[in-house]
N, CA, C, O and the ligand as a Tripos MOL2 file, in Angstrom:
@<TRIPOS>MOLECULE
protein
  313   311    79     0     0
PROTEIN
NO_CHARGES

@<TRIPOS>ATOM
      1 N          24.1620    8.0110 -105.3810 N.3       1 MET1
      2 CA         23.2110    7.2620 -104.5540 C.3       1 MET1
      3 C          23.6910    7.2600 -103.0960 C.2       1 MET1
      4 O          24.7970    6.8000 -102.8110 O.2       1 MET1
      5 N          22.8800    7.7630 -102.1880 N.am      2 PRO2
      6 CA         23.3030    7.8110 -100.7760 C.3       2 PRO2
      7 C          23.3120    6.4100 -100.1690 C.2       2 PRO2
      8 O          22.4060    5.6110 -100.4050 O.2       2 PRO2
      9 N          24.3480    6.1270  -99.3860 N.am      3 ASP3
     10 CA         24.3600    4.8040  -98.7520 C.3       3 ASP3
     11 C          23.8190    4.8950  -97.3350 C.2       3 ASP3
     12 O          24.2220    5.7500  -96.5460 O.2       3 ASP3
     13 N          22.9090    4.0030  -97.0380 N.am      4 TYR4
     14 CA         22.2590    3.9730  -95.7450 C.3       4 TYR4
     15 C          22.8750    2.8940  -94.8690 C.2       4 TYR4
     16 O          23.6020    2.0210  -95.3430 O.2       4 TYR4
     17 N          22.5680    2.9730  -93.5810 N.am      5 LYS5
     18 CA         23.0400    1.9720  -92.6290 C.3       5 LYS5
     19 C          22.3970    0.6210  -92.9640 C.2       5 LYS5
     20 O          21.3020    0.5810  -93.5260 O.2       5 LYS5
     21 N          23.0770   -0.4920  -92.6180 N.am      6 PRO6
     22 CA         22.4730   -1.8010  -92.8900 C.3       6 PRO6
     23 C          21.1760   -2.0110  -92.1130 C.2       6 PRO6
     24 O          20.9600   -1.4290  -91.0500 O.2       6 PRO6
     25 N          20.3370   -2.8460  -92.6680 N.am      7 CYS7
     26 CA         19.0420   -3.1560  -92.0550 C.3       7 CYS7
     27 C          19.2280   -3.7580  -90.6590 C.2       7 CYS7
     28 O          20.0070   -4.6970  -90.4920 O.2       7 CYS7
     29 N          18.5070   -3.2160  -89.6360 N.am      8 PRO8
     30 CA         18.6350   -3.7480  -88.2660 C.3       8 PRO8
     31 C          18.0600   -5.1590  -88.1240 C.2       8 PRO8
     32 O          18.3340   -5.8460  -87.1400 O.2       8 PRO8
     33 N          17.2780   -5.5810  -89.0890 N.am      9 LYS9
     34 CA         16.6080   -6.8780  -89.0120 C.3       9 LYS9
     35 C          17.4380   -7.9810  -89.6790 C.2       9 LYS9
     36 O          17.6610   -9.0370  -89.0870 O.2       9 LYS9
     37 N          17.8950   -7.7280  -90.9170 N.am     10 CYS10
     38 CA         18.5790   -8.7910  -91.6550 C.3      10 CYS10
     39 C          20.0110   -8.4230  -92.0330 C.2      10 CYS10
     40 O          20.6910   -9.2130  -92.6870 O.2      10 CYS10
     41 N          20.4840   -7.2370  -91.6350 N.am     11 SER11
     42 CA         21.8570   -6.7730  -91.8960 C.3      11 SER11
     43 C          22.1870   -6.5640  -93.3700 C.2      11 SER11
     44 O          23.3570   -6.4290  -93.7300 O.2      11 SER11
     45 N          21.1710   -6.5350  -94.2220 N.am     12 SER12
     46 CA         21.3840   -6.2760  -95.6400 C.3      12 SER12
     47 C          21.7060   -4.7900  -95.8270 C.2      12 SER12
     48 O          21.1650   -3.9370  -95.1240 O.2      12 SER12
     49 N          22.6020   -4.4880  -96.7920 N.am     13 VAL13
     50 CA         23.0130   -3.0980  -96.9600 C.3      13 VAL13
     51 C          22.1620   -2.3240  -97.9700 C.2      13 VAL13
     52 O          22.2260   -1.0950  -98.0210 O.2      13 VAL13
     53 N          21.3770   -3.0250  -98.7600 N.am     14 GLY14
     54 CA         20.5730   -2.3420  -99.7720 C.3      14 GLY14
     55 C          19.2720   -1.8160  -99.2050 C.2      14 GLY14
     56 O          18.4460   -2.5890  -98.7200 O.2      14 GLY14
     57 N          19.0810   -0.4960  -99.2600 N.am     15 ALA15
     58 CA         17.8360    0.0890  -98.7790 C.3      15 ALA15
     59 C          17.4030    1.2030  -99.7230 C.2      15 ALA15
     60 O          18.2380    1.8860 -100.3150 O.2      15 ALA15
     61 N          16.1080    1.3770  -99.8560 N.am     16 THR16
     62 CA         15.5540    2.4030 -100.7230 C.3      16 THR16
     63 C          14.7870    3.4110  -99.8910 C.2      16 THR16
     64 O          14.0600    3.0450  -98.9670 O.2      16 THR16
     65 N          14.9540    4.6890 -100.2240 N.am     17 LYS17
     66 CA         14.2620    5.7420  -99.5000 C.3      17 LYS17
     67 C          12.7540    5.6320  -99.7160 C.2      17 LYS17
     68 O          12.2890    5.3920 -100.8310 O.2      17 LYS17
     69 N          12.0100    5.8100  -98.6470 N.am     18 VAL18
     70 CA         10.5540    5.7720  -98.7370 C.3      18 VAL18
     71 C          10.0730    7.1850  -99.0640 C.2      18 VAL18
     72 O          10.4090    8.1400  -98.3640 O.2      18 VAL18
     73 N           9.2920    7.3080 -100.1200 N.am     19 GLY19
     74 CA          8.8470    8.6340 -100.5590 C.3      19 GLY19
     75 C           7.6150    9.1360  -99.8440 C.2      19 GLY19
     76 O           7.4330   10.3420  -99.6730 O.2      19 GLY19
     77 N           6.7670    8.2120  -99.4240 N.am     20 TYR20
     78 CA          5.4980    8.6130  -98.8110 C.3      20 TYR20
     79 C           5.0550    7.5740  -97.7980 C.2      20 TYR20
     80 O           5.1610    6.3740  -98.0490 O.2      20 TYR20
     81 N           4.5570    8.0280  -96.6540 N.am     21 THR21
     82 CA          4.0090    7.1060  -95.6540 C.3      21 THR21
     83 C           2.6840    7.6450  -95.1490 C.2      21 THR21
     84 O           2.3990    8.8370  -95.2610 O.2      21 THR21
     85 N           1.8780    6.7520  -94.5920 N.am     22 TRP22
     86 CA          0.5660    7.1490  -94.0950 C.3      22 TRP22
     87 C           0.6850    8.0460  -92.8800 C.2      22 TRP22
     88 O          -0.1940    8.8740  -92.6370 O.2      22 TRP22
     89 N           1.7710    7.8980  -92.0980 N.am     23 TRP23
     90 CA          1.9060    8.6760  -90.8600 C.3      23 TRP23
     91 C           2.5540   10.0280  -91.0730 C.2      23 TRP23
     92 O           2.3330   10.9520  -90.2900 O.2      23 TRP23
     93 N           3.3560   10.1580  -92.1250 N.am     24 GLY24
     94 CA          4.0850   11.4190  -92.2580 C.3      24 GLY24
     95 C           3.9700   12.0970  -93.6030 C.2      24 GLY24
     96 O           4.6500   13.0930  -93.8490 O.2      24 GLY24
     97 N           3.1090   11.5740  -94.4950 N.am     25 GLY25
     98 CA          2.9900   12.1770  -95.8150 C.3      25 GLY25
     99 C           4.3210   12.0920  -96.5450 C.2      25 GLY25
    100 O           4.9600   11.0400  -96.5710 O.2      25 GLY25
    101 N           4.7360   13.2130  -97.1410 N.am     26 ILE26
    102 CA          6.0180   13.2250  -97.8530 C.3      26 ILE26
    103 C           7.1050   13.7960  -96.9540 C.2      26 ILE26
    104 O           8.2790   13.4540  -97.0910 O.2      26 ILE26
    105 N           6.7040   14.6750  -96.0290 N.am     27 LEU27
    106 CA          7.6680   15.3590  -95.1650 C.3      27 LEU27
    107 C           8.2590   14.4460  -94.0950 C.2      27 LEU27
    108 O           9.4680   14.4650  -93.8640 O.2      27 LEU27
    109 N           7.4240   13.6550  -93.4480 N.am     28 GLY28
    110 CA          7.8560   12.7930  -92.3490 C.3      28 GLY28
    111 C           9.0150   11.8640  -92.6990 C.2      28 GLY28
    112 O          10.0630   11.9250  -92.0570 O.2      28 GLY28
    113 N           8.8440   10.9940  -93.7180 N.am     29 PRO29
    114 CA          9.9310   10.0660  -94.0700 C.3      29 PRO29
    115 C          11.1990   10.7840  -94.4910 C.2      29 PRO29
    116 O          12.2990   10.2710  -94.2870 O.2      29 PRO29
    117 N          11.0590   11.9580  -95.0740 N.am     30 SER30
    118 CA         12.2200   12.7400  -95.4940 C.3      30 SER30
    119 C          12.9880   13.2470  -94.2800 C.2      30 SER30
    120 O          14.2180   13.1920  -94.2490 O.2      30 SER30
    121 N          12.2560   13.7430  -93.2740 N.am     31 LEU31
    122 CA         12.8760   14.2600  -92.0510 C.3      31 LEU31
    123 C          13.5600   13.1490  -91.2600 C.2      31 LEU31
    124 O          14.6110   13.3710  -90.6590 O.2      31 LEU31
    125 N          12.9670   11.9550  -91.2600 N.am     32 LEU32
    126 CA         13.4810   10.8590  -90.4390 C.3      32 LEU32
    127 C          14.4020    9.9120  -91.2090 C.2      32 LEU32
    128 O          14.7960    8.8700  -90.6840 O.2      32 LEU32
    129 N          14.7500   10.2650  -92.4550 N.am     33 THR33
    130 CA         15.5530    9.3820  -93.3090 C.3      33 THR33
    131 C          14.9670    7.9710  -93.2930 C.2      33 THR33
    132 O          15.6690    6.9840  -93.0700 O.2      33 THR33
    133 N          13.6810    7.9130  -93.5310 N.am     34 HIS34
    134 CA         12.9570    6.6500  -93.4930 C.3      34 HIS34
    135 C          13.2680    5.8390  -94.7540 C.2      34 HIS34
    136 O          12.9250    6.2560  -95.8610 O.2      34 HIS34
    137 N          13.9160    4.6850  -94.5890 N.am     35 VAL35
    138 CA         14.2540    3.8340  -95.7310 C.3      35 VAL35
    139 C          13.6730    2.4350  -95.5350 C.2      35 VAL35
    140 O          13.3470    2.0220  -94.4220 O.2      35 VAL35
    141 N          13.5580    1.7250  -96.6520 N.am     36 LYS36
    142 CA         12.9890    0.3860  -96.6110 C.3      36 LYS36
    143 C          14.0160   -0.5950  -97.1490 C.2      36 LYS36
    144 O          14.5950   -0.3790  -98.2140 O.2      36 LYS36
    145 N          14.2400   -1.6810  -96.4050 N.am     37 CYS37
    146 CA         15.2090   -2.6990  -96.7900 C.3      37 CYS37
    147 C          14.7660   -3.3930  -98.0780 C.2      37 CYS37
    148 O          13.6160   -3.8170  -98.1970 O.2      37 CYS37
    149 N          15.6930   -3.5050  -99.0480 N.am     38 ASP38
    150 CA         15.3670   -4.1640 -100.3160 C.3      38 ASP38
    151 C          15.2290   -5.6670 -100.1440 C.2      38 ASP38
    152 O          14.5750   -6.3340 -100.9450 O.2      38 ASP38
    153 N          15.8460   -6.1930  -99.1010 N.am     39 ASN39
    154 CA         15.8650   -7.6430  -98.8840 C.3      39 ASN39
    155 C          14.6320   -8.1440  -98.1420 C.2      39 ASN39
    156 O          13.9750   -9.0760  -98.6050 O.2      39 ASN39
    157 N          14.3000   -7.5360  -96.9860 N.am     40 CYS40
    158 CA         13.1970   -8.0600  -96.1780 C.3      40 CYS40
    159 C          12.0140   -7.1000  -96.0740 C.2      40 CYS40
    160 O          10.9740   -7.4610  -95.5220 O.2      40 CYS40
    161 N          12.1600   -5.8870  -96.5940 N.am     41 GLY41
    162 CA         11.0410   -4.9510  -96.5820 C.3      41 GLY41
    163 C          10.8720   -4.2110  -95.2720 C.2      41 GLY41
    164 O           9.9150   -3.4530  -95.1130 O.2      41 GLY41
    165 N          11.7870   -4.4150  -94.3250 N.am     42 ASN42
    166 CA         11.7250   -3.7280  -93.0440 C.3      42 ASN42
    167 C          12.0430   -2.2390  -93.2350 C.2      42 ASN42
    168 O          12.9920   -1.8970  -93.9410 O.2      42 ASN42
    169 N          11.2630   -1.3620  -92.6170 N.am     43 ALA43
    170 CA         11.5050    0.0710  -92.7180 C.3      43 ALA43
    171 C          12.2360    0.5450  -91.4650 C.2      43 ALA43
    172 O          11.9060    0.1470  -90.3480 O.2      43 ALA43
    173 N          13.2370    1.4030  -91.6710 N.am     44 PHE44
    174 CA         14.0240    1.8840  -90.5290 C.3      44 PHE44
    175 C          14.6560    3.2270  -90.8700 C.2      44 PHE44
    176 O          14.4810    3.7440  -91.9740 O.2      44 PHE44
    177 N          15.4000    3.7920  -89.9050 N.am     45 ASN45
    178 CA         16.0720    5.0670  -90.1100 C.3      45 ASN45
    179 C          17.4240    4.8260  -90.7830 C.2      45 ASN45
    180 O          18.3160    4.2130  -90.1960 O.2      45 ASN45
    181 N          17.5670    5.3090  -92.0070 N.am     46 GLY46
    182 CA         18.7820    5.0530  -92.7870 C.3      46 GLY46
    183 C          20.0060    5.7580  -92.2470 C.2      46 GLY46
    184 O          21.1300    5.4000  -92.5980 O.2      46 GLY46
    185 N          19.8090    6.7540  -91.3980 N.am     47 LYS47
    186 CA         20.9380    7.5090  -90.8490 C.3      47 LYS47
    187 C          21.4930    6.8430  -89.5960 C.2      47 LYS47
    188 O          22.7070    6.8000  -89.3980 O.2      47 LYS47
    189 N          20.6020    6.3240  -88.7500 N.am     48 THR48
    190 CA         21.0410    5.7250  -87.4870 C.3      48 THR48
    191 C          21.0960    4.2050  -87.5570 C.2      48 THR48
    192 O          21.7820    3.5810  -86.7480 O.2      48 THR48
    193 N          20.3840    3.5920  -88.5110 N.am     49 GLY49
    194 CA         20.3350    2.1400  -88.6060 C.3      49 GLY49
    195 C          19.4420    1.5330  -87.5370 C.2      49 GLY49
    196 O          19.4970    0.3280  -87.2910 O.2      49 GLY49
    197 N          18.6160    2.3630  -86.8990 N.am     50 GLN50
    198 CA         17.7000    1.8950  -85.8610 C.3      50 GLN50
    199 C          16.2670    1.9810  -86.3680 C.2      50 GLN50
    200 O          15.9860    2.5920  -87.4000 O.2      50 GLN50
    201 N          15.3790    1.3570  -85.6220 N.am     51 SER51
    202 CA         13.9640    1.4330  -85.9380 C.3      51 SER51
    203 C          13.5040    2.8890  -85.8250 C.2      51 SER51
    204 O          13.9930    3.6410  -84.9820 O.2      51 SER51
    205 N          12.5770    3.2660  -86.6690 N.am     52 ASN52
    206 CA         12.0980    4.6440  -86.6700 C.3      52 ASN52
    207 C          10.8460    4.8300  -85.8200 C.2      52 ASN52
    208 O          10.2210    5.8900  -85.8610 O.2      52 ASN52
    209 N          10.4800    3.8180  -85.0590 N.am     53 THR53
    210 CA          9.2180    3.8660  -84.3160 C.3      53 THR53
    211 C           9.1180    5.0940  -83.4070 C.2      53 THR53
    212 O           8.1030    5.7900  -83.4040 O.2      53 THR53
    213 N          10.1770    5.3540  -82.6380 N.am     54 ILE54
    214 CA         10.1580    6.4970  -81.7250 C.3      54 ILE54
    215 C          10.0690    7.7990  -82.5240 C.2      54 ILE54
    216 O           9.3310    8.7160  -82.1640 O.2      54 ILE54
    217 N          10.8340    7.8580  -83.6130 N.am     55 GLY55
    218 CA         10.7990    9.0370  -84.4750 C.3      55 GLY55
    219 C           9.4170    9.2690  -85.0400 C.2      55 GLY55
    220 O           8.9570   10.4080  -85.1230 O.2      55 GLY55
    221 N           8.7400    8.1760  -85.4340 N.am     56 ILE56
    222 CA          7.3960    8.2840  -86.0020 C.3      56 ILE56
    223 C           6.4280    8.7980  -84.9440 C.2      56 ILE56
    224 O           5.5940    9.6600  -85.2220 O.2      56 ILE56
    225 N           6.5450    8.2590  -83.7150 N.am     57 ILE57
    226 CA          5.6640    8.6970  -82.6250 C.3      57 ILE57
    227 C           5.8960   10.1860  -82.3470 C.2      57 ILE57
    228 O           4.9500   10.9600  -82.2040 O.2      57 ILE57
    229 N           7.1930   10.5730  -82.2720 N.am     58 MET58
    230 CA          7.5090   11.9700  -81.9900 C.3      58 MET58
    231 C           7.0120   12.8800  -83.1050 C.2      58 MET58
    232 O           6.4780   13.9590  -82.8480 O.2      58 MET58
    233 N           7.1940   12.4350  -84.3430 N.am     59 TYR59
    234 CA          6.7230   13.2180  -85.4880 C.3      59 TYR59
    235 C           5.2080   13.4030  -85.4100 C.2      59 TYR59
    236 O           4.6920   14.4980  -85.6320 O.2      59 TYR59
    237 N           4.4900   12.2910  -85.0830 N.am     60 SER60
    238 CA          3.0330   12.3490  -84.9900 C.3      60 SER60
    239 C           2.5920   13.3030  -83.8900 C.2      60 SER60
    240 O           1.6510   14.0750  -84.0730 O.2      60 SER60
    241 N           3.2780   13.2490  -82.7350 N.am     61 VAL61
    242 CA          2.9290   14.1160  -81.6120 C.3      61 VAL61
    243 C           3.1520   15.5850  -81.9950 C.2      61 VAL61
    244 O           2.3040   16.4380  -81.7330 O.2      61 VAL61
    245 N           4.3040   15.8680  -82.6190 N.am     62 VAL62
    246 CA          4.6150   17.2390  -83.0340 C.3      62 VAL62
    247 C           3.5610   17.7320  -84.0230 C.2      62 VAL62
    248 O           3.0770   18.8580  -83.9110 O.2      62 VAL62
    249 N           3.2040   16.8820  -84.9950 N.am     63 MET63
    250 CA          2.2020   17.2580  -85.9900 C.3      63 MET63
    251 C           0.8570   17.5470  -85.3340 C.2      63 MET63
    252 O           0.1590   18.4920  -85.7020 O.2      63 MET63
    253 N           0.5000   16.7010  -84.3380 N.am     64 LEU64
    254 CA         -0.7590   16.8650  -83.6220 C.3      64 LEU64
    255 C          -0.7700   18.2040  -82.8870 C.2      64 LEU64
    256 O          -1.7610   18.9350  -82.9160 O.2      64 LEU64
    257 N           0.3590   18.5150  -82.2210 N.am     65 VAL65
    258 CA          0.4800   19.7750  -81.4850 C.3      65 VAL65
    259 C           0.3500   20.9570  -82.4550 C.2      65 VAL65
    260 O          -0.3240   21.9420  -82.1560 O.2      65 VAL65
    261 N           0.9960   20.8480  -83.6080 N.am     66 VAL66
    262 CA          0.9380   21.9210  -84.6040 C.3      66 VAL66
    263 C          -0.4980   22.1190  -85.0810 C.2      66 VAL66
    264 O          -0.9780   23.2490  -85.1840 O.2      66 VAL66
    265 N          -1.1860   20.9990  -85.3740 N.am     67 VAL67
    266 CA         -2.5670   21.0810  -85.8500 C.3      67 VAL67
    267 C          -3.4630   21.7180  -84.7790 C.2      67 VAL67
    268 O          -4.2750   22.5900  -85.0860 O.2      67 VAL67
    269 N          -3.3110   21.2760  -83.5160 N.am     68 VAL68
    270 CA         -4.1120   21.8190  -82.4210 C.3      68 VAL68
    271 C          -3.8020   23.3140  -82.2450 C.2      68 VAL68
    272 O          -4.7120   24.1200  -82.0500 O.2      68 VAL68
    273 N          -2.5160   23.6780  -82.3150 N.am     69 ALA69
    274 CA         -2.1200   25.0780  -82.1660 C.3      69 ALA69
    275 C          -2.7490   25.9370  -83.2580 C.2      69 ALA69
    276 O          -3.2110   27.0480  -82.9980 O.2      69 ALA69
    277 N          -2.7610   25.4100  -84.4890 N.am     70 VAL70
    278 CA         -3.3600   26.1540  -85.6010 C.3      70 VAL70
    279 C          -4.8560   26.3230  -85.3760 C.2      70 VAL70
    280 O          -5.4050   27.4000  -85.6090 O.2      70 VAL70
    281 N          -5.5200   25.2540  -84.9200 N.am     71 LEU71
    282 CA         -6.9580   25.3160  -84.6710 C.3      71 LEU71
    283 C          -7.2800   26.3190  -83.5510 C.2      71 LEU71
    284 O          -8.2310   27.0940  -83.6580 O.2      71 LEU71
    285 N          -6.4830   26.2940  -82.4870 N.am     72 VAL72
    286 CA         -6.6680   27.2260  -81.3740 C.3      72 VAL72
    287 C          -6.4640   28.6620  -81.8670 C.2      72 VAL72
    288 O          -7.2430   29.5590  -81.5440 O.2      72 VAL72
    289 N          -5.4010   28.8610  -82.6560 N.am     73 ALA73
    290 CA         -5.0910   30.1950  -83.1960 C.3      73 ALA73
    291 C          -6.2640   30.6860  -84.0670 C.2      73 ALA73
    292 O          -6.6660   31.8480  -83.9940 O.2      73 ALA73
    293 N          -6.7930   29.7810  -84.8810 N.am     74 LEU74
    294 CA         -7.9070   30.1680  -85.7460 C.3      74 LEU74
    295 C          -9.1230   30.5720  -84.9160 C.2      74 LEU74
    296 O          -9.8210   31.5270  -85.2550 O.2      74 LEU74
    297 N          -9.3720   29.8500  -83.8380 N.am     75 ARG75
    298 CA        -10.5080   30.1650  -82.9660 C.3      75 ARG75
    299 C         -10.3170   31.5150  -82.2930 C.2      75 ARG75
    300 O         -11.2780   32.2560  -82.0860 O.2      75 ARG75
    301 N          -9.0640   31.8330  -81.9500 N.am     76 LEU76
    302 CA         -8.7840   33.0910  -81.2760 C.3      76 LEU76
    303 C          -8.9310   34.2840  -82.2160 C.2      76 LEU76
    304 O          -9.3820   35.3560  -81.8130 O.2      76 LEU76
    305 N          -8.5420   34.0790  -83.4740 N.am     77 PHE77
    306 CA         -8.5260   35.2210  -84.3830 C.3      77 PHE77
    307 C          -9.7840   35.3700  -85.2320 C.2      77 PHE77
    308 O          -9.9640   36.3900  -85.8960 O.2      77 PHE77
    309 N         -10.6490   34.3720  -85.2170 N.am     78 LEU78
    310 CA        -11.8460   34.4790  -86.0310 C.3      78 LEU78
    311 C         -13.0580   34.8740  -85.1710 C.2      78 LEU78
    312 O         -14.1650   35.0130  -85.6920 O.2      78 LEU78
    313 ZN         16.2550   -6.2380  -94.0210 Zn       79 ZN79
@<TRIPOS>BOND
     1     1     2 1
     2     2     3 1
     3     3     4 2
     4     3     5 am
     5     5     6 1
     6     6     7 1
     7     7     8 2
     8     7     9 am
     9     9    10 1
    10    10    11 1
    11    11    12 2
    12    11    13 am
    13    13    14 1
    14    14    15 1
    15    15    16 2
    16    15    17 am
    17    17    18 1
    18    18    19 1
    19    19    20 2
    20    19    21 am
    21    21    22 1
    22    22    23 1
    23    23    24 2
    24    23    25 am
    25    25    26 1
    26    26    27 1
    27    27    28 2
    28    27    29 am
    29    29    30 1
    30    30    31 1
    31    31    32 2
    32    31    33 am
    33    33    34 1
    34    34    35 1
    35    35    36 2
    36    35    37 am
    37    37    38 1
    38    38    39 1
    39    39    40 2
    40    39    41 am
    41    41    42 1
    42    42    43 1
    43    43    44 2
    44    43    45 am
    45    45    46 1
    46    46    47 1
    47    47    48 2
    48    47    49 am
    49    49    50 1
    50    50    51 1
    51    51    52 2
    52    51    53 am
    53    53    54 1
    54    54    55 1
    55    55    56 2
    56    55    57 am
    57    57    58 1
    58    58    59 1
    59    59    60 2
    60    59    61 am
    61    61    62 1
    62    62    63 1
    63    63    64 2
    64    63    65 am
    65    65    66 1
    66    66    67 1
    67    67    68 2
    68    67    69 am
    69    69    70 1
    70    70    71 1
    71    71    72 2
    72    71    73 am
    73    73    74 1
    74    74    75 1
    75    75    76 2
    76    75    77 am
    77    77    78 1
    78    78    79 1
    79    79    80 2
    80    79    81 am
    81    81    82 1
    82    82    83 1
    83    83    84 2
    84    83    85 am
    85    85    86 1
    86    86    87 1
    87    87    88 2
    88    87    89 am
    89    89    90 1
    90    90    91 1
    91    91    92 2
    92    91    93 am
    93    93    94 1
    94    94    95 1
    95    95    96 2
    96    95    97 am
    97    97    98 1
    98    98    99 1
    99    99   100 2
   100    99   101 am
   101   101   102 1
   102   102   103 1
   103   103   104 2
   104   103   105 am
   105   105   106 1
   106   106   107 1
   107   107   108 2
   108   107   109 am
   109   109   110 1
   110   110   111 1
   111   111   112 2
   112   111   113 am
   113   113   114 1
   114   114   115 1
   115   115   116 2
   116   115   117 am
   117   117   118 1
   118   118   119 1
   119   119   120 2
   120   119   121 am
   121   121   122 1
   122   122   123 1
   123   123   124 2
   124   123   125 am
   125   125   126 1
   126   126   127 1
   127   127   128 2
   128   127   129 am
   129   129   130 1
   130   130   131 1
   131   131   132 2
   132   131   133 am
   133   133   134 1
   134   134   135 1
   135   135   136 2
   136   135   137 am
   137   137   138 1
   138   138   139 1
   139   139   140 2
   140   139   141 am
   141   141   142 1
   142   142   143 1
   143   143   144 2
   144   143   145 am
   145   145   146 1
   146   146   147 1
   147   147   148 2
   148   147   149 am
   149   149   150 1
   150   150   151 1
   151   151   152 2
   152   151   153 am
   153   153   154 1
   154   154   155 1
   155   155   156 2
   156   155   157 am
   157   157   158 1
   158   158   159 1
   159   159   160 2
   160   159   161 am
   161   161   162 1
   162   162   163 1
   163   163   164 2
   164   163   165 am
   165   165   166 1
   166   166   167 1
   167   167   168 2
   168   167   169 am
   169   169   170 1
   170   170   171 1
   171   171   172 2
   172   171   173 am
   173   173   174 1
   174   174   175 1
   175   175   176 2
   176   175   177 am
   177   177   178 1
   178   178   179 1
   179   179   180 2
   180   179   181 am
   181   181   182 1
   182   182   183 1
   183   183   184 2
   184   183   185 am
   185   185   186 1
   186   186   187 1
   187   187   188 2
   188   187   189 am
   189   189   190 1
   190   190   191 1
   191   191   192 2
   192   191   193 am
   193   193   194 1
   194   194   195 1
   195   195   196 2
   196   195   197 am
   197   197   198 1
   198   198   199 1
   199   199   200 2
   200   199   201 am
   201   201   202 1
   202   202   203 1
   203   203   204 2
   204   203   205 am
   205   205   206 1
   206   206   207 1
   207   207   208 2
   208   207   209 am
   209   209   210 1
   210   210   211 1
   211   211   212 2
   212   211   213 am
   213   213   214 1
   214   214   215 1
   215   215   216 2
   216   215   217 am
   217   217   218 1
   218   218   219 1
   219   219   220 2
   220   219   221 am
   221   221   222 1
   222   222   223 1
   223   223   224 2
   224   223   225 am
   225   225   226 1
   226   226   227 1
   227   227   228 2
   228   227   229 am
   229   229   230 1
   230   230   231 1
   231   231   232 2
   232   231   233 am
   233   233   234 1
   234   234   235 1
   235   235   236 2
   236   235   237 am
   237   237   238 1
   238   238   239 1
   239   239   240 2
   240   239   241 am
   241   241   242 1
   242   242   243 1
   243   243   244 2
   244   243   245 am
   245   245   246 1
   246   246   247 1
   247   247   248 2
   248   247   249 am
   249   249   250 1
   250   250   251 1
   251   251   252 2
   252   251   253 am
   253   253   254 1
   254   254   255 1
   255   255   256 2
   256   255   257 am
   257   257   258 1
   258   258   259 1
   259   259   260 2
   260   259   261 am
   261   261   262 1
   262   262   263 1
   263   263   264 2
   264   263   265 am
   265   265   266 1
   266   266   267 1
   267   267   268 2
   268   267   269 am
   269   269   270 1
   270   270   271 1
   271   271   272 2
   272   271   273 am
   273   273   274 1
   274   274   275 1
   275   275   276 2
   276   275   277 am
   277   277   278 1
   278   278   279 1
   279   279   280 2
   280   279   281 am
   281   281   282 1
   282   282   283 1
   283   283   284 2
   284   283   285 am
   285   285   286 1
   286   286   287 1
   287   287   288 2
   288   287   289 am
   289   289   290 1
   290   290   291 1
   291   291   292 2
   292   291   293 am
   293   293   294 1
   294   294   295 1
   295   295   296 2
   296   295   297 am
   297   297   298 1
   298   298   299 1
   299   299   300 2
   300   299   301 am
   301   301   302 1
   302   302   303 1
   303   303   304 2
   304   303   305 am
   305   305   306 1
   306   306   307 1
   307   307   308 2
   308   307   309 am
   309   309   310 1
   310   310   311 1
   311   311   312 2
@<TRIPOS>SUBSTRUCTURE
     1 MET1         2 RESIDUE 1 A MET
     2 PRO2         6 RESIDUE 1 A PRO
     3 ASP3        10 RESIDUE 1 A ASP
     4 TYR4        14 RESIDUE 1 A TYR
     5 LYS5        18 RESIDUE 1 A LYS
     6 PRO6        22 RESIDUE 1 A PRO
     7 CYS7        26 RESIDUE 1 A CYS
     8 PRO8        30 RESIDUE 1 A PRO
     9 LYS9        34 RESIDUE 1 A LYS
    10 CYS10       38 RESIDUE 1 A CYS
    11 SER11       42 RESIDUE 1 A SER
    12 SER12       46 RESIDUE 1 A SER
    13 VAL13       50 RESIDUE 1 A VAL
    14 GLY14       54 RESIDUE 1 A GLY
    15 ALA15       58 RESIDUE 1 A ALA
    16 THR16       62 RESIDUE 1 A THR
    17 LYS17       66 RESIDUE 1 A LYS
    18 VAL18       70 RESIDUE 1 A VAL
    19 GLY19       74 RESIDUE 1 A GLY
    20 TYR20       78 RESIDUE 1 A TYR
    21 THR21       82 RESIDUE 1 A THR
    22 TRP22       86 RESIDUE 1 A TRP
    23 TRP23       90 RESIDUE 1 A TRP
    24 GLY24       94 RESIDUE 1 A GLY
    25 GLY25       98 RESIDUE 1 A GLY
    26 ILE26      102 RESIDUE 1 A ILE
    27 LEU27      106 RESIDUE 1 A LEU
    28 GLY28      110 RESIDUE 1 A GLY
    29 PRO29      114 RESIDUE 1 A PRO
    30 SER30      118 RESIDUE 1 A SER
    31 LEU31      122 RESIDUE 1 A LEU
    32 LEU32      126 RESIDUE 1 A LEU
    33 THR33      130 RESIDUE 1 A THR
    34 HIS34      134 RESIDUE 1 A HIS
    35 VAL35      138 RESIDUE 1 A VAL
    36 LYS36      142 RESIDUE 1 A LYS
    37 CYS37      146 RESIDUE 1 A CYS
    38 ASP38      150 RESIDUE 1 A ASP
    39 ASN39      154 RESIDUE 1 A ASN
    40 CYS40      158 RESIDUE 1 A CYS
    41 GLY41      162 RESIDUE 1 A GLY
    42 ASN42      166 RESIDUE 1 A ASN
    43 ALA43      170 RESIDUE 1 A ALA
    44 PHE44      174 RESIDUE 1 A PHE
    45 ASN45      178 RESIDUE 1 A ASN
    46 GLY46      182 RESIDUE 1 A GLY
    47 LYS47      186 RESIDUE 1 A LYS
    48 THR48      190 RESIDUE 1 A THR
    49 GLY49      194 RESIDUE 1 A GLY
    50 GLN50      198 RESIDUE 1 A GLN
    51 SER51      202 RESIDUE 1 A SER
    52 ASN52      206 RESIDUE 1 A ASN
    53 THR53      210 RESIDUE 1 A THR
    54 ILE54      214 RESIDUE 1 A ILE
    55 GLY55      218 RESIDUE 1 A GLY
    56 ILE56      222 RESIDUE 1 A ILE
    57 ILE57      226 RESIDUE 1 A ILE
    58 MET58      230 RESIDUE 1 A MET
    59 TYR59      234 RESIDUE 1 A TYR
    60 SER60      238 RESIDUE 1 A SER
    61 VAL61      242 RESIDUE 1 A VAL
    62 VAL62      246 RESIDUE 1 A VAL
    63 MET63      250 RESIDUE 1 A MET
    64 LEU64      254 RESIDUE 1 A LEU
    65 VAL65      258 RESIDUE 1 A VAL
    66 VAL66      262 RESIDUE 1 A VAL
    67 VAL67      266 RESIDUE 1 A VAL
    68 VAL68      270 RESIDUE 1 A VAL
    69 ALA69      274 RESIDUE 1 A ALA
    70 VAL70      278 RESIDUE 1 A VAL
    71 LEU71      282 RESIDUE 1 A LEU
    72 VAL72      286 RESIDUE 1 A VAL
    73 ALA73      290 RESIDUE 1 A ALA
    74 LEU74      294 RESIDUE 1 A LEU
    75 ARG75      298 RESIDUE 1 A ARG
    76 LEU76      302 RESIDUE 1 A LEU
    77 PHE77      306 RESIDUE 1 A PHE
    78 LEU78      310 RESIDUE 1 A LEU
    79 ZN79       313 GROUP 0 **** ****
């Protein structure tokens, strides 16, 4: 069982990996080591022990760019 950093909110050490999120599907939380505190339910980055908000925003922006790039590519080649 991998040990994650303590929760930034309540300092509890027990956290569970999040398997799926609305913002990142299955890939996003895996890339960002997104974990959820067993004590207070706060979600954070299990590797850094910090909030994942910036990571989530960056992930969303990257995904948006990828989607737009794919759409542009499809328009160019079709
Ligand atoms: Zn907590």
